[in-house]
C-alpha positions as a printed NumPy array, in Angstrom:
array([[ 97.449, 112.702, 137.029],
       [ 96.289, 113.253, 140.708],
       [ 95.44 , 109.569, 141.34 ],
       [ 94.74 , 106.554, 139.586],
       [ 96.268, 103.499, 137.506],
       [ 98.232, 103.748, 134.421],
       [ 97.32 , 100.185, 132.583],
       [100.588,  98.859, 131.016],
       [ 99.853,  98.748, 127.259],
       [ 98.781,  95.219, 125.512],
       [101.536,  93.686, 123.37 ],
       [102.087,  90.578, 121.982],
       [105.756,  90.117, 123.005],
       [106.043,  87.025, 121.074],
       [105.284,  88.597, 117.764],
       [107.989,  87.261, 115.223],
       [108.731,  90.629, 113.813],
       [108.987,  92.383, 117.134],
       [111.398,  89.705, 118.509],
       [113.569,  89.959, 115.389],
       [113.707,  93.583, 115.57 ],
       [114.798,  93.28 , 119.16 ],
       [117.455,  90.684, 118.337],
       [118.795,  93.082, 115.461],
       [119.093,  95.68 , 118.326],
       [121.408,  93.536, 120.212],
       [123.115,  92.473, 117.282],
       [123.918,  96.144, 116.028],
       [125.15 ,  96.809, 119.744],
       [127.369,  94.049, 119.739],
       [128.696,  95.077, 116.485],
       [129.907,  98.345, 118.119],
       [128.98 , 100.107, 115.123],
       [128.103, 103.929, 115.786],
       [125.748, 104.812, 112.926],
       [126.244, 108.5  , 111.811],
       [122.596, 110.336, 111.654],
       [123.085, 110.794, 107.8  ],
       [122.398, 108.036, 105.67 ],
       [124.868, 109.118, 103.226],
       [127.518, 108.563, 105.677],
       [126.371, 105.061, 105.916],
       [126.17 , 104.147, 102.288],
       [128.342, 104.513,  99.443],
       [126.722, 107.083,  97.027],
       [129.767, 106.895,  94.389],
       [129.111, 103.447,  93.694],
       [126.287, 101.631,  91.421],
       [123.311, 100.452,  93.646],
       [124.65 , 102.9  ,  96.767],
       [125.75 ,  99.749,  98.707],
       [127.135, 100.127, 102.316],
       [130.478, 101.671, 102.971],
       [133.604,  99.395, 102.828],
       [134.31 , 100.1  , 106.66 ],
       [130.913,  99.473, 107.782],
       [130.899,  96.116, 105.411],
       [134.354,  95.126, 107.364],
       [132.573,  95.44 , 110.668],
       [129.239,  93.579, 109.752],
       [130.462,  90.935, 107.674],
       [133.051,  89.798, 110.193],
       [132.64 ,  85.825, 110.693],
       [133.137,  86.109, 114.585],
       [130.249,  88.616, 114.814],
       [127.506,  86.043, 114.413],
       [129.374,  83.817, 117.031],
       [129.66 ,  86.673, 119.465],
       [126.281,  87.823, 119.263],
       [124.57 ,  84.603, 119.953],
       [124.878,  84.63 , 123.727],
       [123.427,  88.112, 124.27 ],
       [120.738,  87.333, 121.77 ],
       [120.035,  84.213, 123.371],
       [119.441,  86.052, 127.044],
       [117.074,  88.562, 125.452],
       [114.991,  85.653, 123.871],
       [115.117,  83.525, 127.097],
       [113.722,  86.566, 128.629],
       [110.876,  86.912, 126.244],
       [109.839,  83.145, 126.358],
       [110.09 ,  83.137, 130.19 ],
       [107.345,  86.076, 130.294],
       [105.097,  83.733, 128.581],
       [105.985,  80.855, 130.586],
       [108.569,  79.113, 128.257],
       [105.86 ,  78.282, 125.698],
       [107.234,  78.469, 122.405],
       [105.527,  80.395, 119.625],
       [104.334,  78.289, 116.6  ],
       [106.569,  80.318, 114.337],
       [109.651,  79.364, 115.883],
       [111.729,  76.313, 115.289],
       [114.231,  75.822, 118.016],
       [115.404,  78.808, 120.14 ],
       [118.874,  78.049, 119.639],
       [118.582,  77.565, 115.634],
       [116.094,  80.655, 115.701],
       [119.028,  82.902, 117.389],
       [121.72 ,  81.361, 114.962],
       [119.821,  82.07 , 112.053],
       [118.716,  85.781, 112.999],
       [122.45 ,  86.217, 113.876],
       [123.969,  84.885, 110.412],
       [121.011,  86.991, 108.325],
       [121.592,  90.329, 110.139],
       [123.999,  91.712, 107.796],
       [121.998,  90.703, 104.722],
       [118.793,  92.39 , 106.706],
       [120.865,  95.439, 107.837],
       [121.695,  95.991, 104.129],
       [118.426,  95.35 , 102.866],
       [116.877,  97.987, 105.191],
       [118.204, 100.552, 103.304],
       [116.525,  99.595,  99.932],
       [113.78 , 102.304, 100.575],
       [116.214, 105.113, 100.936],
       [118.002, 103.951,  98.014],
       [114.731, 103.665,  95.782],
       [113.91 , 107.363,  96.941],
       [117.367, 108.706,  96.317],
       [117.71 , 107.129,  92.795],
       [114.09 , 108.389,  91.943],
       [114.992, 111.886,  93.025],
       [118.258, 111.953,  91.346],
       [116.696, 110.54 ,  88.124],
       [114.007, 113.151,  88.243],
       [116.832, 116.012,  88.379],
       [118.959, 114.295,  85.578],
       [115.708, 114.298,  83.292],
       [114.604, 117.594,  84.366],
       [118.029, 119.03 ,  83.511],
       [118.338, 117.493,  80.258],
       [114.891, 118.793,  79.4  ],
       [116.21 , 122.222,  80.191],
       [118.605, 121.971,  77.708],
       [115.919, 121.725,  74.798],
       [115.756, 125.1  ,  72.804],
       [112.509, 126.352,  71.78 ],
       [110.507, 125.617,  75.054],
       [107.498, 127.481,  75.947],
       [107.432, 129.643,  79.028],
       [104.928, 127.102,  80.606],
       [107.253, 124.194,  79.89 ],
       [110.086, 125.787,  81.487],
       [108.135, 126.697,  84.778],
       [107.351, 122.878,  85.029],
       [110.887, 121.992,  84.543],
       [112.31 , 124.341,  86.992],
       [109.466, 122.927,  89.353],
       [110.578, 119.565,  88.881],
       [114.079, 120.345,  89.377],
       [113.515, 122.22 ,  92.683],
       [111.215, 119.527,  93.99 ],
       [114.127, 116.668,  93.033],
       [116.543, 118.884,  94.572],
       [114.439, 119.353,  97.728],
       [113.935, 115.592,  97.801],
       [117.864, 114.94 ,  97.887],
       [118.195, 117.272, 100.544],
       [115.613, 115.673, 103.02 ],
       [117.13 , 112.304, 102.376],
       [120.697, 113.356, 103.042],
       [119.812, 115.33 , 106.11 ],
       [119.25 , 113.187, 108.992],
       [120.024, 115.029, 112.076],
       [118.018, 113.984, 115.114],
       [117.207, 117.627, 116.467],
       [115.064, 117.975, 113.222],
       [113.092, 115.17 , 114.062],
       [113.874, 113.961, 110.185],
       [112.262, 110.696, 109.149],
       [115.682, 109.804, 107.68 ],
       [117.727, 110.168, 110.902],
       [119.311, 106.639, 110.57 ],
       [118.104, 105.038, 113.944],
       [114.724, 106.451, 113.286],
       [114.683, 105.234, 109.604],
       [115.86 , 101.565, 110.588],
       [113.114, 101.412, 112.884],
       [110.296, 102.4  , 110.532],
       [111.862,  99.829, 108.221],
       [111.195,  97.282, 110.809],
       [114.83 ,  96.337, 111.437],
       [115.164,  97.948, 115.081],
       [112.23 ,  98.252, 117.414],
       [109.621, 101.279, 117.14 ],
       [106.558, 101.865, 118.688],
       [106.059, 105.573, 118.205],
       [105.827, 105.732, 114.651],
       [104.36 , 103.479, 111.873],
       [106.272, 100.566, 110.626],
       [107.098, 100.073, 107.09 ],
       [104.894, 103.332, 106.403],
       [103.937, 104.882, 102.719],
       [106.052, 108.164, 101.756],
       [104.346, 111.015, 100.24 ],
       [106.656, 113.826,  99.129],
       [104.759, 117.147,  99.491],
       [106.835, 119.955,  97.839],
       [107.341, 123.319,  99.842],
       [105.654, 126.667,  99.053],
       [108.922, 129.099,  99.379],
       [110.569, 126.405, 101.589],
       [111.849, 123.216, 101.548],
       [109.318, 120.076, 100.989],
       [108.652, 117.178, 103.418],
       [108.003, 113.578, 103.353],
       [104.625, 112.614, 105.005],
       [104.351, 109.297, 106.47 ],
       [101.109, 107.158, 107.039],
       [100.413, 103.536, 107.895],
       [100.406, 101.408, 104.603],
       [ 96.553, 100.324, 105.187],
       [ 95.594, 103.973, 105.738],
       [ 97.664, 105.371, 103.023],
       [ 96.263, 102.994, 100.067],
       [ 93.171, 105.146, 100.239],
       [ 94.404, 108.374, 101.712],
       [ 97.384, 108.695,  99.074],
       [ 95.641, 107.219,  96.394],
       [ 95.782, 107.942,  92.891],
       [ 94.873, 111.482,  92.261],
       [ 93.494, 111.909,  95.84 ],
       [ 93.733, 115.306,  97.706],
       [ 96.019, 115.7  , 100.646],
       [ 95.509, 118.911, 102.666],
       [ 98.751, 119.92 , 104.564],
       [ 99.5  , 123.22 , 106.344],
       [ 96.897, 125.031, 105.026],
       [ 97.207, 123.899, 101.355],
       [ 95.736, 121.175,  99.055],
       [ 97.908, 118.53 ,  97.106],
       [ 97.208, 115.953,  94.347],
       [ 98.783, 112.745,  94.467],
       [100.334, 112.935,  90.948],
       [102.628, 109.915,  90.63 ],
       [103.864, 106.522,  92.303],
       [107.624, 106.467,  92.252],
       [108.073, 103.063,  90.731],
       [111.538, 101.421,  91.385],
       [113.483, 100.033,  88.528],
       [112.548,  96.327,  89.295],
       [108.966,  96.683,  88.48 ],
       [109.657,  97.911,  84.903],
       [109.939,  95.157,  82.194],
       [111.279,  95.243,  78.816],
       [111.585,  98.383,  77.309],
       [109.968, 100.021,  80.43 ],
       [106.404, 100.239,  78.669],
       [105.205,  97.25 ,  80.903],
       [105.223,  96.535,  84.76 ],
       [105.912,  93.286,  86.559],
       [102.23 ,  93.215,  88.163],
       [100.7  ,  90.097,  89.862],
       [ 97.348,  88.503,  89.643],
       [ 95.612,  87.179,  92.838],
       [ 92.86 ,  84.938,  93.346],
       [ 90.324,  85.591,  95.909],
       [ 88.169,  83.083,  97.617],
       [ 84.671,  83.792,  97.347],
       [ 83.614,  81.91 , 100.419],
       [ 86.194,  83.251, 103.077],
       [ 88.028,  86.009, 101.413],
       [ 91.42 ,  83.998, 101.556],
       [ 94.21 ,  85.405,  98.891],
       [ 96.152,  83.207,  96.633],
       [ 99.101,  84.646,  94.62 ],
       [ 98.339,  81.918,  92.036],
       [ 95.443,  79.309,  90.651],
       [ 94.831,  76.629,  93.118],
       [ 92.346,  73.851,  93.428],
       [ 91.288,  74.604,  97.048],
       [ 91.26 ,  77.365,  99.333],
       [ 93.88 ,  77.565, 101.762],
       [ 91.713,  79.   , 104.514],
       [ 88.183,  77.057, 104.137],
       [ 88.906,  74.575, 101.641],
       [ 86.523,  75.503,  99.36 ],
       [ 86.832,  74.727,  95.494],
       [ 88.582,  77.85 ,  93.573],
       [ 87.409,  76.573,  90.023],
       [ 85.909,  79.393,  88.183],
       [ 87.172,  82.291,  90.721],
       [ 87.968,  85.592,  88.698],
       [ 91.236,  86.9  ,  89.414],
       [ 92.154,  90.473,  90.437],
       [ 94.597,  91.155,  87.773],
       [ 97.384,  93.735,  87.625],
       [ 98.019,  94.255,  90.943],
       [101.258,  96.015,  92.008],
       [102.675,  97.226,  95.439],
       [102.78 , 100.789,  95.973],
       [105.43 , 102.285,  98.644],
       [106.15 , 105.914,  97.868],
       [104.077, 108.638,  96.057],
       [104.463, 112.237,  95.204],
       [101.976, 114.974,  95.137],
       [101.963, 118.626,  93.405],
       [ 99.871, 121.782,  94.685],
       [ 96.144, 121.478,  93.528],
       [ 95.629, 125.176,  92.149],
       [ 91.891, 124.665,  91.787],
       [ 89.59 , 122.28 ,  93.402],
       [ 86.371, 121.542,  91.42 ],
       [ 82.874, 120.279,  92.656],
       [ 84.042, 117.029,  90.885],
       [ 87.039, 116.506,  93.115],
       [ 85.01 , 117.237,  96.625],
       [ 82.479, 114.557,  95.396],
       [ 85.331, 112.133,  94.461],
       [ 87.043, 112.655,  97.959],
       [ 83.611, 112.238,  99.868],
       [ 82.847, 109.057,  97.943],
       [ 86.391, 107.646,  98.101],
       [ 87.996, 104.607,  96.952],
       [ 86.722, 100.833,  96.675],
       [ 89.167,  98.998,  99.268],
       [ 89.093,  95.596,  99.632],
       [ 90.969,  93.661, 102.684],
       [ 92.022,  89.942, 102.116],
       [ 94.215,  87.733, 103.941],
       [ 96.778,  84.732, 103.621],
       [ 97.572,  82.368, 106.203],
       [101.328,  81.695, 107.018],
       [102.39 ,  78.393, 106.109],
       [105.655,  76.25 , 107.286],
       [106.552,  73.082, 105.426],
       [103.855,  73.611, 103.342],
       [101.287,  73.68 , 105.906],
       [ 98.96 ,  76.526, 107.351],
       [ 99.971,  77.521, 110.726],
       [ 96.558,  78.352, 112.339],
       [ 94.663,  77.316, 115.614],
       [ 91.256,  76.47 , 114.863],
       [ 88.218,  76.118, 116.847],
       [ 84.212,  76.025, 116.844],
       [ 81.961,  78.459, 118.87 ],
       [ 79.234,  76.166, 120.236],
       [ 76.111,  77.2  , 122.005],
       [ 74.79 ,  73.931, 123.641],
       [ 75.338,  71.413, 120.683],
       [ 74.829,  74.038, 117.957],
       [ 77.991,  75.622, 115.994],
       [ 77.78 ,  79.291, 115.536],
       [ 81.124,  80.231, 114.288],
       [ 84.319,  78.736, 112.896],
       [ 87.168,  80.299, 114.237],
       [ 90.822,  80.565, 112.681],
       [ 93.818,  81.992, 114.393],
       [ 97.107,  82.849, 113.134],
       [100.329,  85.173, 114.521],
       [101.953,  87.055, 111.509],
       [ 99.114,  86.523, 108.998],
       [ 99.625,  88.409, 105.664],
       [ 96.838,  91.306, 105.365],
       [ 96.51 ,  92.835, 102.011],
       [ 94.56 ,  95.773, 101.037],
       [ 93.625,  96.443,  97.43 ],
       [ 92.426,  99.555,  95.869],
       [ 89.967,  98.494,  93.26 ],
       [ 89.11 , 101.982,  91.969],
       [ 86.773, 105.025,  92.774],
       [ 83.43 , 103.722,  94.304],
       [ 81.494, 105.751,  91.676],
       [ 83.393, 104.292,  88.667],
       [ 80.988, 103.701,  85.642],
       [ 82.084, 100.158,  85.19 ],
       [ 82.094,  98.244,  88.775],
       [ 83.572,  95.037,  87.196],
       [ 86.886,  96.906,  85.964],
       [ 89.438,  97.446,  88.7  ],
       [ 92.505,  99.805,  89.015],
       [ 93.891, 103.096,  87.731],
       [ 95.742, 103.918,  84.468],
       [ 99.542, 104.917,  85.288],
       [102.31 , 105.723,  82.814],
       [104.918, 102.993,  83.426],
       [107.899, 105.157,  82.514],
       [107.482, 107.908,  85.273],
       [104.703, 106.685,  87.456],
       [102.192, 109.534,  86.533],
       [ 98.617, 108.779,  87.394],
       [ 96.397, 109.335,  84.291],
       [ 93.448, 111.727,  84.876],
       [ 89.98 , 110.3  ,  85.628],
       [ 87.095, 111.282,  83.126],
       [ 85.341, 113.35 ,  85.388],
       [ 88.267, 115.657,  86.261],
       [ 88.712, 119.339,  84.677],
       [ 90.843, 118.719,  81.835],
       [ 92.927, 121.947,  82.298],
       [ 94.123, 121.283,  85.944],
       [ 97.449, 119.382,  86.778],
       [ 98.128, 118.45 ,  83.491],
       [101.312, 115.801,  83.781],
       [104.097, 115.964,  81.269],
       [104.455, 113.423,  78.483],
       [101.764, 110.882,  79.737],
       [101.595, 108.297,  77.144],
       [100.574, 104.727,  76.64 ],
       [ 99.279, 104.318,  80.218],
       [ 98.48 , 100.721,  81.603],
       [ 96.032,  99.876,  84.156],
       [ 97.05 ,  98.346,  87.714],
       [ 95.682,  97.621,  91.125],
       [ 97.47 ,  99.306,  93.856],
       [ 97.902,  96.859,  96.772],
       [ 99.902,  96.992, 100.205],
       [100.903,  93.968, 102.283],
       [101.561,  93.785, 106.103],
       [101.71 ,  91.105, 108.621],
       [ 99.334,  91.017, 111.627],
       [ 97.895,  88.659, 114.076],
       [ 94.558,  88.012, 112.842],
       [ 91.386,  86.135, 113.85 ],
       [ 88.833,  84.834, 111.468],
       [ 85.21 ,  84.499, 112.397],
       [ 83.149,  82.439, 110.051],
       [ 79.648,  82.296, 109.877],
       [ 78.525,  78.648, 109.785],
       [ 75.226,  79.966, 107.815],
       [ 75.876,  83.387, 106.777],
       [ 72.823,  83.491, 104.248],
       [ 70.494,  82.588, 107.188],
       [ 70.818,  86.266, 108.641],
       [ 70.145,  89.369, 107.053],
       [ 73.025,  91.704, 106.288],
       [ 72.38 ,  94.205, 109.069],
       [ 72.656,  91.197, 111.582],
       [ 76.215,  90.595, 110.422],
       [ 77.299,  94.312, 110.533],
       [ 75.875,  94.729, 114.025],
       [ 77.357,  91.647, 115.464],
       [ 80.607,  92.422, 114.115],
       [ 80.864,  95.989, 115.371],
       [ 79.301,  94.951, 118.689],
       [ 81.904,  92.055, 118.961],
       [ 84.849,  94.852, 118.238],
       [ 83.655,  97.071, 120.517],
       [ 83.28 ,  94.32 , 123.449],
       [ 87.006,  93.446, 122.639],
       [ 87.907,  97.129, 123.264],
       [ 86.112,  97.416, 126.598],
       [ 87.2  ,  93.665, 128.06 ],
       [ 90.627,  94.259, 126.954],
       [ 90.996,  97.544, 127.453],
       [ 92.209,  98.631, 124.352],
       [ 91.914, 102.15 , 122.301],
       [ 89.773, 102.374, 119.374],
       [ 91.894, 101.319, 116.288],
       [ 93.915,  98.75 , 118.07 ],
       [ 91.781,  96.066, 117.083],
       [ 90.035,  96.483, 113.593],
       [ 87.324,  94.012, 111.615],
       [ 86.893,  93.6  , 107.921],
       [ 83.798,  92.081, 106.579],
       [ 84.71 ,  88.978, 104.281],
       [ 84.751,  88.4  , 101.446],
       [ 83.389,  91.686, 100.821],
       [ 81.221,  94.44 , 101.972],
       [ 77.991,  93.515,  99.628],
       [ 78.658,  89.443, 100.389],
       [ 79.299,  89.406, 104.242],
       [ 80.143,  85.706, 105.159],
       [ 83.003,  86.074, 107.85 ],
       [ 84.58 ,  88.787, 109.781],
       [ 88.489,  89.296, 109.839],
       [ 89.826,  90.802, 113.017],
       [ 93.519,  91.659, 113.325],
       [ 95.669,  93.681, 115.668],
       [ 96.53 ,  96.923, 113.757],
       [ 99.143,  98.231, 116.225],
       [102.906,  97.455, 116.216],
       [103.883,  94.071, 117.455],
       [100.072,  93.253, 117.982],
       [ 97.964,  93.676, 121.172],
       [ 98.024,  89.818, 121.868],
       [ 94.369,  89.497, 122.712],
       [ 93.15 ,  87.767, 119.494],
       [ 94.965,  84.808, 120.576],
       [ 93.179,  84.65 , 123.972],
       [ 89.924,  84.768, 122.267],
       [ 90.569,  81.374, 120.779],
       [ 92.618,  79.838, 123.608],
       [ 90.257,  80.952, 126.659],
       [ 86.912,  78.964, 125.996],
       [ 85.008,  81.684, 127.969],
       [ 86.499,  84.732, 126.407],
       [ 84.213,  85.321, 123.555],
       [ 81.466,  84.925, 125.759],
       [ 82.735,  87.69 , 128.139],
       [ 83.143,  89.95 , 124.847],
       [ 79.672,  89.107, 123.841],
       [ 78.286,  89.807, 127.19 ],
       [ 79.887,  93.29 , 127.525],
       [ 78.734,  94.159, 124.036],
       [ 75.112,  93.744, 124.955],
       [ 75.795,  95.863, 128.1  ],
       [ 77.302,  98.767, 125.923],
       [ 74.367,  98.637, 123.565],
       [ 72.06 , 100.152, 126.424],
       [ 70.243,  96.895, 127.444],
       [ 69.08 ,  95.798, 130.907],
       [ 68.362,  92.473, 132.285],
       [ 71.464,  91.252, 130.254],
       [ 72.262,  88.476, 132.591],
       [ 69.054,  87.01 , 132.75 ],
       [ 68.459,  86.958, 129.093],
       [ 71.743,  85.002, 129.016],
       [ 70.574,  82.556, 131.649],
       [ 67.282,  82.292, 129.904],
       [ 68.819,  82.203, 126.442],
       [ 66.076,  84.354, 125.095],
       [ 67.003,  87.863, 123.714],
       [ 63.349,  88.905, 124.072],
       [ 64.186,  89.609, 127.822],
       [ 66.46 ,  92.678, 127.127],
       [ 64.908,  95.94 , 127.65 ],
       [ 66.665,  99.3  , 126.651],
       [ 67.36 , 101.778, 129.31 ],
       [ 64.733, 104.257, 130.175],
       [ 65.219, 107.655, 128.67 ],
       [ 68.013, 106.383, 126.329],
       [ 68.748, 108.822, 123.448],
       [ 70.127, 105.93 , 121.327],
       [ 67.782, 104.407, 118.724],
       [ 69.613, 102.082, 116.351],
       [ 73.103, 103.087, 117.303],
       [ 75.21 , 105.855, 118.766],
       [ 78.907, 106.696, 119.437],
       [ 78.671, 105.557, 123.031],
       [ 77.551, 102.213, 121.805],
       [ 78.511, 100.691, 118.529],
       [ 79.15 , 103.57 , 116.111],
       [ 82.737, 105.046, 115.749],
       [ 85.027, 106.817, 113.382],
       [ 86.481, 103.477, 112.169],
       [ 83.001, 102.083, 111.155],
       [ 81.152, 105.005, 109.137],
       [ 80.654, 103.159, 106.085],
       [ 78.407, 100.623, 108.143],
       [ 76.648, 103.319, 110.184],
       [ 73.325, 102.905, 108.11 ],
       [ 73.266,  99.266, 108.442],
       [ 74.082,  98.983, 112.439],
       [ 70.799,  97.873, 114.329],
       [ 71.242,  97.632, 117.955],
       [ 67.244,  96.738, 118.066],
       [ 67.74 ,  93.82 , 115.471],
       [ 66.199,  90.904, 117.014],
       [ 68.481,  88.347, 115.244],
       [ 71.427,  90.362, 116.234],
       [ 70.506,  90.519, 119.951],
       [ 69.919,  86.773, 119.793],
       [ 73.021,  86.043, 118.227],
       [ 74.792,  88.029, 120.827],
       [ 73.015,  86.064, 123.422],
       [ 74.084,  82.708, 122.246],
       [ 77.625,  83.831, 121.97 ],
       [ 77.473,  84.921, 125.532],
       [ 76.32 ,  81.611, 126.645],
       [ 78.48 ,  79.362, 124.252],
       [ 82.284,  78.552, 124.522],
       [ 85.187,  77.972, 122.22 ],
       [ 86.142,  74.255, 121.246],
       [ 89.511,  73.786, 120.045],
       [ 89.179,  71.481, 116.967],
       [ 93.045,  72.098, 115.116],
       [ 96.459,  72.83 , 116.656],
       [ 98.99 ,  75.214, 114.846],
       [100.579,  73.52 , 111.999],
       [ 97.284,  71.439, 110.911],
       [ 97.116,  71.314, 107.321],
       [ 94.491,  73.096, 105.121],
       [ 92.409,  69.979, 105.456],
       [ 92.292,  70.467, 109.23 ],
       [ 88.519,  71.513, 109.194],
       [ 87.898,  68.139, 107.272],
       [ 89.825,  65.989, 109.649],
       [ 87.851,  67.487, 112.324],
       [ 84.622,  66.421, 110.853],
       [ 86.226,  63.026, 110.197],
       [ 87.031,  62.784, 113.952],
       [ 83.684,  64.004, 114.886],
       [ 81.998,  61.235, 112.538],
       [ 84.194,  58.312, 114.007],
       [ 83.117,  59.212, 117.533],
       [ 86.375,  60.784, 118.779],
       [ 86.521,  63.705, 120.995],
       [ 87.84 ,  66.941, 119.599],
       [ 91.312,  67.437, 119.883],
       [ 92.357,  69.787, 122.903],
       [ 94.55 ,  72.163, 120.524],
       [ 97.422,  72.426, 122.843],
       [100.399,  71.878, 120.468],
       [102.983,  68.9  , 121.213],
       [106.144,  68.74 , 119.573],
       [108.477,  65.485, 119.338],
       [111.841,  65.687, 117.699],
       [111.091,  68.938, 115.876],
       [107.816,  67.589, 114.487],
       [104.875,  69.35 , 115.679],
       [101.948,  67.331, 115.973],
       [ 98.763,  68.239, 113.743],
       [ 96.241,  67.095, 116.193],
       [ 96.898,  66.249, 119.969],
       [ 94.585,  64.604, 122.847],
       [ 96.52 ,  65.392, 126.041],
       [ 94.113,  63.566, 128.115],
       [ 94.754,  60.476, 126.358],
       [ 98.26 ,  60.735, 125.294],
       [ 97.473,  60.311, 121.657],
       [ 98.455,  62.58 , 118.546],
       [ 98.303,  62.444, 114.901],
       [100.37 ,  63.934, 112.262],
       [ 99.203,  64.698, 108.578],
       [102.105,  63.061, 106.54 ],
       [104.952,  60.895, 107.665],
       [106.672,  60.701, 111.026],
       [110.512,  60.03 , 111.461],
       [112.021,  57.525, 113.44 ],
       [113.285,  59.908, 115.88 ],
       [109.866,  61.59 , 116.117],
       [108.275,  57.827, 116.909],
       [111.193,  57.022, 119.667],
       [110.814,  60.407, 121.35 ],
       [107.   ,  59.957, 121.809],
       [106.995,  56.425, 122.818],
       [110.042,  57.156, 125.492],
       [107.355,  59.772, 126.804],
       [104.4  ,  57.437, 126.801],
       [102.562,  59.019, 123.911],
       [100.758,  57.251, 120.892],
       [101.447,  58.858, 117.218],
       [ 99.384,  58.146, 114.283],
       [ 99.882,  59.079, 110.919],
       [ 96.899,  60.685, 108.675],
       [ 97.1  ,  60.898, 105.045],
       [ 96.865,  64.38 , 103.393],
       [ 93.214,  64.128, 103.006],
       [ 90.326,  63.457, 105.376],
       [ 88.389,  61.525, 102.706],
       [ 90.853,  58.472, 103.337],
       [ 89.   ,  58.312, 106.843],
       [ 90.518,  57.812, 110.262],
       [ 92.427,  54.474, 111.037],
       [ 90.817,  51.795, 112.504],
       [ 93.508,  51.597, 115.077],
       [ 93.18 ,  55.294, 116.14 ],
       [ 89.449,  54.545, 116.562],
       [ 89.901,  51.769, 118.661],
       [ 92.311,  53.372, 120.943],
       [ 89.616,  55.808, 122.074],
       [ 86.915,  53.145, 122.615],
       [ 85.375,  53.156, 119.344],
       [ 84.501,  50.137, 117.166],
       [ 86.609,  49.3  , 114.136],
       [ 85.045,  49.367, 110.857]])
């Protein structure tokens, strides 16, 4: 660089998992524990379950270690909070209590971080033992012996890779790097909690490929093709940990999930109402038999047929869903309306560390679109072949009694849900265009790289009622929270999006509120969309629907550029938050300002700072009331549901008339 400015990377420094990993690093440094590069020097491989070695247990389990690490941990945490003006994140209780909790749990978290390595090592050992046992069988054919020998070699390769952790080789299993990928220590230059795929070597040692789990759910999907170092490999099996097998090993411990058809929120059991939008969940059909996949194994593909290439081209049917974080049974979200003049266009919900899940429902071109998942042998994890594959290719050994599962991966990300108030009033092309215009606008306004913030249509691509934006990078970019906290930020994003879409007279159109005043740049080669405006690698499935010339899309972006965000519920509001917002409005109360206020460890569900009034859904403690009164605040208890109405005493304090 001859001249210029290097912009610091965007980072949500108060991301919960990022903070924990930094405190873990302080704990490990204070423990004076110099870890060997090789993980077998840390774990005792002679004992069942491969526990930590006795000498390491003695160091990390010392009672005085937790006490000694609190002070340096607190200093680091204080520096983090000072960088955000002392504002406590919504996920954090009291800083002192949080530090004590991390210090107390650090030995268990350190031990648990090696569970993935234990699973991979145990799988390789089991494969080697079984292959050795089969090799002793008399009367095997030459083909069977070749398969057994290949299995022995692959298992030996896996064990060698797992045991070799020298940093000079850039090994994924160098102990400190491994702890970073598992999230125990901070790491920014490689994926956190990746999905591993073992690729056998051709005349050399094999290797483990890493992919971020949201990408790997399709790239390492059942029987998909991986191209590596000039060769093609097929994903043949999933490495199933022992705990997912049930009974005699013929079944797997799967889970059914319920997805809200209105907003796309995920629920792990039957519920009466959606925790995100409060819509009734009665009659929702579950996605049955989901199973988390963490590690897979591939085999060389000797022949690739035309069916294989078509299968790869069409890909998998991937659905993204979300679940808002909860604390003490209440959803931890910041909720807002986006209003243009008096009209509400969008409902916004933001949460730190929301649980994002991606589900592989099957091939896009499967015959029955209502049947989800893939068949797998529950004993050894081999994926069953699809009907259109060549029956003579890649026949896995001993595949019997397959069961159907739906692969799923989960991770925690900062997320913002844009829910359209009247989604059926817009053409699908309108919502698609607005979605990608906002994503591109966010990248430009906040100077992000492509892919740092991603957007997904919800509840499904063929039923677009909302858009889920989430920060895909490690630790989060820290920009989505600004879109809901700054009333004008989303308007700036929409204005930038219109400029990117090759329009002139953007300011005039926004001032008049009329998208008809927008005019395309003269001589612009772009028609419906191009890679200089809305098209990108990440939105290829939507290229046919994106249309920058859509009058509806242009008018919505103009309205978004003119409007503002109005906070309606602070973090900690219950699932009835949206109902209470409407109840306040019906009772003539002003909207809460949304800034969280906390008394005696109880965080108020709603707060009106200008009036020194706050309300809490559920019961208030005497300590909370006493502290609030000493600071001049008036508190009100609200019932669990908004149907009971706003208390008369609360209405009167705002100058309303009691009923």
